[in-house]
N, C-alpha and C positions, 0 to 999 in steps of 0.2 A: 224713737229718738228721743234725747229728750236735749232742749234749750230755758238756761238761766242767762239773764240780763240784770247786771247789779249797774243801778243807773242813778249817777253822782250826778250835782249842774253847780255851775261853777269852778270845778277843777282845774284849778293852771298849771298846767304838766314842768312848769320853771319849780315848784313845791314839792315833787314826787321823786324820791332818787333816781328812778330807772335812768329821768328823763334827766335831770341833775344832780348827780353824785356828790357837787361841791355841795348840795344845800344842805341846810340843818334840822330838815325836817322827820321827824319818827315816824319811820312807815316801814317796820319790816314787814307785813305784809302784800304790800305792792312793787316790794322787791320780792317777796317769792312767787309773785304772780307772776311778775315779769319771767321768771327762772320756766317756770311751767305754759308762759304761754308765749305768743307772739305779740314783739312791742311794735305799736305803727308812730313812725314819726314823724309823716306826713297825713294824719286825719284831720280833715277840717269839718266848721261847719256848715250847714248851708244853710237856711231860713233863722233870721232870731227874733227873738228868744228863746224862751222858756218854750212856751205853748207852739207856737213856730214851728220849733226845733222836736214838737213830739207831733205834727202833723207830718211831719218826714218819715218818722221813727214808721209809722202807721202805713205809708202811701208810697213809701219811695219816690215820694217827687218832690220837687222847690215849691212852696210855698210865696216866696218874699215877691216874688214882679205881680201877683195880682189880689193878692189883703193881704191886713195886717190880722198882726193875733185872735183868732178866733176858732170854732168850731171846729169838726169834722164837716164837709158837705157831702150833702145826699151819693154825688156820682163818685164823690172818694174809696179808692179800695181802701179795704184796713187790714196789716199784716195779724194783728189778731186775730181779727174775725174772720180771714178764709183759712186758716188753720183749726178755728171754734171749727168752722161748717164742713168743714173733713176730717172732723175726729182729733184734733188733738187741741186736747185744753189747754183751754189758756188762762192763765193767772194774774191780776196784778193784785201789789198792794204798795200803796204810796202817802206817804204825806206829804206830796207836791199840792197846797192850798188852791192853786190857779184850778186845777181841775174838779174844784168843787164851785168855782163864780160860772158865770156868763158865758162866759169866753170858751170856758173846757172842756163843758158841761156832757158831752158825750160822749168823749175820748172812755171812759172806765165801761161803758154798756158795750165794747167791744168786745169785752173779754165774757172767758165762762165764767167767771170770778173774778170779783172784785172785794177788796177789803180798803179801808180809807182808814189812816189816824191824824187827828189833827193837834193843831197848836205851835205849826210850825212860824218862825214871823208874826206878821200880823193878821194867820189865819181867824176871822172873825167866833170865834169858839166860843167864849167863858160870858154870861152877859155880866155883865158889870156896869152902872147908870156912872156915878161916884168914879171920875178920873183915878188915874192911877198914882203913885208917889213913882218920881221919877227922880233918877240921880242929878248932880248934876254929869255935862258932859261935854263933852270934843263940839258935837258936833250933830245936829240936830238934820237925818237924812229930806233931803227934799223930794217930790215927784220923778220919776224915773225922765220927765220929760224938762228937771230942773226946775221950776217954778210951785212954790208953796211947800208943806209938808206933806212929809207924805201922811197919806190915808193911812198907812199898815202904823204908824209909830205906838201912838195910844196903844191899841188890840195887842202890840210886841209885849207895852210890859203890864198888863190886864193878865196876856197867858205865863207870862212867867213865877208869873205867885203861886199858880201850878206845875212848874217843872222845876223840882228840884234836885231831885238825887238822882241818880244814869239810870233807874230803872224809868223817871218819868218822861223822859225827855222821844221824841217821838220817833229821831233817827235809830234811836234801841228796840222799840218796839214795831219800827220795817219789819227789823230783819231776825225780832224776836220769832214775830209773826214768818219769814221767809224762811226762814228753821223750820217755824214747825212746821210748815208745808213742805219742805225737804224730805223730812222724817216720816211724815205719813204716805209720801207715795214715793221714795224711792225706791221699792221695788216694785215702779207702775212704772208703763212706756207709753210715748207719745204725750208729751207736755211742756209747756212755756210757764215759767214762770219768771215774771216782771218783779225786780225789786226796783222799785223809788227812793230815793232820800234828795230830801230840798237839801240835805248839806252838801257841802260846806257855803252857800248860802249865806250870804249875811241876814241879820247878824250872827256875827261869833260869837254864838252863845252854845257853850259846853261844860260838862260840871268839871271842878275844881280840879281836878286829878291830870285833864290832861294840860290843863295850864301849869300845873306844879312839872310837868315835863320843860317845861320854857325859863327856867327864872330868869326873875329880870329886878332892873335898881326901878321902878315907876312908881307913883306917887301926883300923877297928876289926876283929871278927869274921865270920867268913863267913855271907852271909846273902842264899840263895839263892830257899829256899824258904819262903813262910810261910802260915800255915793260921789259923786262930782271932779271940780276937781282939789287938786291937794294944794292948800293954804295950811294945813298944817306942820308941826316943830317936828323933829329929826325924831326925838321922842315919842311921841303921841305917833307916827306913821310906825316905827319899832314896836310898837305897842299893841297897835295893832293888827301886824302882820304876825303880832306874834297868838293872837289870839285867831287866827285863820288858821296859821301851824298845828293849834292846838286841834282845832277840831279837824282837819287833814290828818289828824294823830286817831281821836276818834274814828273818825270813816275807815282806815285803817283794819281799825280792831276789827272792827265789825265785816268787813270786810273778808275776813280770817277767820269771822265765823263759816262763814259762805265753802271755804277752803277745805276749812276741816271736815264738812259736811261730807264733802264733794271726796276725798283724802278716809275719808271713814266707810263711805258706801260705794267706793272703788266705783265713785262715776262716771273717773277720768276716762276710763274704757269708752261713752257713746253717749254720753250728755256737750253741747259744746257751753262755754262760757263767756262772752261778753261781758266787758267792764268797761262804762263810760263816762263821758259827760255831755251836757244840750252845748255846751261851752264855757269859754275858761272866765274869768276876773281878773282887774287889772287892777293890781296891789300898789298902785304910788308910778310904774314904772310909765315912762312919758307926763309923769304930771296931773294923771287920774287915776281916778278907783270907780270899780266896778266894768260896767260896760256900755253902750247904747248913746253915750252922750259925746261919743268920741271916732274917729274913724277906729273900724275893728283891726288894730292892731293885733299876731299874729298870740300873747296872750290872751287874747280873747277866743281866735279863729281857730287857731293851728293847735286842737285839743290829745288829751292822752285815750289814745286804744288800747286796748285784751282784750286780743282774743284764743281761746284753749278750740279745737277743732278735731275732732276724738275720729275723724277718717285719714286723715296726713296727720298727726303726732309733733308737727314740728312743735318745738319749746324753746325757752331761753336765746330767741333769733331774734333782728328785729326787720320793718321794710319800711320801704323807700315807695313803694308808689303811693302816688296820691289819693289816696279815698276821703268819703264822704258819710256824713249821718244814710242817706240814700240808701248807702247800699245794706245795711244792715237788715230792711226787709226783705230784700231781694236773698242775700246769702240766708238769711232762717229758714224762708220758703224753700231754695233750692235744701238743705240739709235737712228737711223735713218731708222732700220727694216729691215734691207740691209746685206745677207751675205760675210763672211771674205774672203780671196782668204784665198790656202790652202798655200802660198809661203810667209802669211804674219806672220812673229811668237810671234809679240807681242800680248796679252791679254786684254779681253772685262773688263775694272775697273767696271763693274756696285758693283760686290759683295762685293771687293776692299771700294766701295763706304757707301754700303751699313750696311756691318758687319766687315771689316776686313778682310773677306775670303784672307787669302794665295795667289798666285797666280805664283810663281816661288822661289826656295829656294837660288836660286844663278842670283847676273847680272852678266855682263863681259861688258866689257867697255875700251874702248881706242881710239889711232889715226893710220893711218893705219906708220904703218916701226916704231910703239912708243911701247912702254910696252904694254901686253895683262893687263888684270887689271878683280880681281874680287873680290866680297863683296857677305856675305852669311849675312849682315847685321852686326854680330858681328868684321868679322875679314874684312880686305883689303889686299889684296896677287897684288903686281905689278912684272910685270915676263916682265923682260928685254932678249935684244935680248944676245945669246953666245958674248964672244967676239972674234971675227973675221967674224962673222956670220950676223953682222949688216943689210949688203947688200944684202942677199938673200932675195930677194923680189920681188915680182910682181905688174902690174896692169895689174885685166883682166875686157877685158871693149869691148864693140862693139861703145863709142863714146872718141876715144882718144884727151881730152880734159883738161888743166889742169887750175889753175882757172883765170889767165890769158891771158891766149895761147894757141894757139891750139897746139896736140906735136907736136917734130921735127921732120923733114923727118931725123935726125938720128936716132930719136929713134923706130921709126916703120920700117929700113930697115931690123931688125932682127926678126922680131917680130915673134911668131909660133901662128897656131888656136887651142886652146883647148879646146877639149870636154867638152860637157855643165857640167853646172855644175845642181844640182839639180833643182836650183831658175831661171836658163836660160829658163826656160817654150819651153827645145830640142834645141836651141841656142849655138854657139860653139860660141868663144870670141878666142880673142887677149889677148895672155898672151905678155907683153911687159916691160924689163926689170925694176928697179925701182929703190932706193937705198932710207939709211935712210936720213930722211928730219931733223930733228932736235933733233940729240945726244944723244937723254937723256939716251940708253943704257950706258954712263956710270956711273950711279948711279944703276946702277945692281938691283938684285931684295929686294922687301922692303914687309913687313910681319907687318901690326899694327893691334894691340886691339881696337877698336873701343870703346866699353865698357870701359877698363880702360885709354884710351889715347885718346879720342873724339875727342884729333887736331892737333894728326897722327907726335905727338913728337918725337918720344922714337921706332922707331923699335926695332921690338922683336925676338928671332928662335924660334921658335918653330915649330920640329916636323911633330908633329904629324897633328895640324893644315896646314902648308903645305901639306904636303903628301895628306890630302882631299881636300884642294883647287887647289892644281899641276890635279889631280884628276876631280875636279868638272868643270876646268879650260878645260882638254881634251875633254869633253862630248860635254863641247854650244861649243868648236869649231865645233866638228865632227859635231853636230847642223846645224852650221851654214856652214857646206860642204867647212871646212875653205882649199886651199892648202897645197898640201903635204911641201912644204916648210917654213911654217907658224911652223911645228911643230918642222922642223930640225931649223930653228931660234932663238928659244925662249927655245931648248936643251930640248926637251919634247922627242923625240924615242929615241932609244934605239944607 
């Protein structure tokens, strides 16, 4: 048995024809995939954003209630490593720059082998001390916290000097190497190939041939890196969306290369294919660009997912059951005939794929220090911190590293050693004071009826639904062995 994962970043399902036939994105290979696989309509994120999501891919359990962005912990189960230890060869190919920073530094080593492609976004790649020439732009992106210029801005413009032709683009090189792996190993058994590209994450830098697919009359300033609140003109917004669609079309072309390989070698007979994303991306909806600084509307939280399972061979069908990223690991382990560790919370999706058999009533999701969110498929409920309790939050870790730096000495001077959680395998952990990162508590609690208001434009008041979802949220948090201050922070204790 073999497994191929094609993992995109920031893929908004409303810009994909299988989910939105009225969109004008040119993506014939996503349509082709939908005809070959099962399409999930209610696939939700768990822990946001990029690296917390990848911890879920490995561990099959949520991250966001216990720690922010950071590496795998010593007590974490890792799906690729479990496969490797049981004779399944695992290979990672990625241009995801955050793997090579402090906060993502030990994921790649869990695979049998791995390859890295440099140059995406603000990857600290080419060494040029002189500041690059930057054209006049509509917007200079701030940090994800909304303060100060992004530290990636300067490096991105240096990187672009070395990425000119399509063959130079990191995404192209990732799929080049993915196809090379398939070509070399298509006649071998027992392997997993994880093809990860950072695209279509911002900035929406793409070869001209894909921009030419979307003619426009725009003579304004450069704009392909949006973030924060939308305060641009309609022409500028449309221009930036055009850049995104062009990048999705490039993602589509490279997806087609994998589908071609599966056709050529008849891999549909014994190879599972999972195509998805870590999270979505707001493209002006709700007055926002991107993620993190706003509530997690479904453009970010409810994401595209396609799975081909050669055992049941279901294709061209949709599934309505609630599924999450934490389900990928147990699904893959079971597909390869391996036992799922008891600390994994996700579910094997084989019965969902085969006959839409429900595996959960609700899905919980969020980002460390932000809203805790829950959905039952009909309603989505977003629970904010009580005013004055926003910073009642701690990191629990044995690997004290932030996204791009180690924890500061000052942060570690007053740490406590906290007794083990149910999933830390008897290990006590450091309890380190943290704070609210994104200031989203200002939005308060929000409840949406997804059946009547699928675009989440009109928050509602429904005491009965809210009471039921709060009870479900508390149960899910208990199931995650969430620390007590999380309940206090959200006003879920007496």
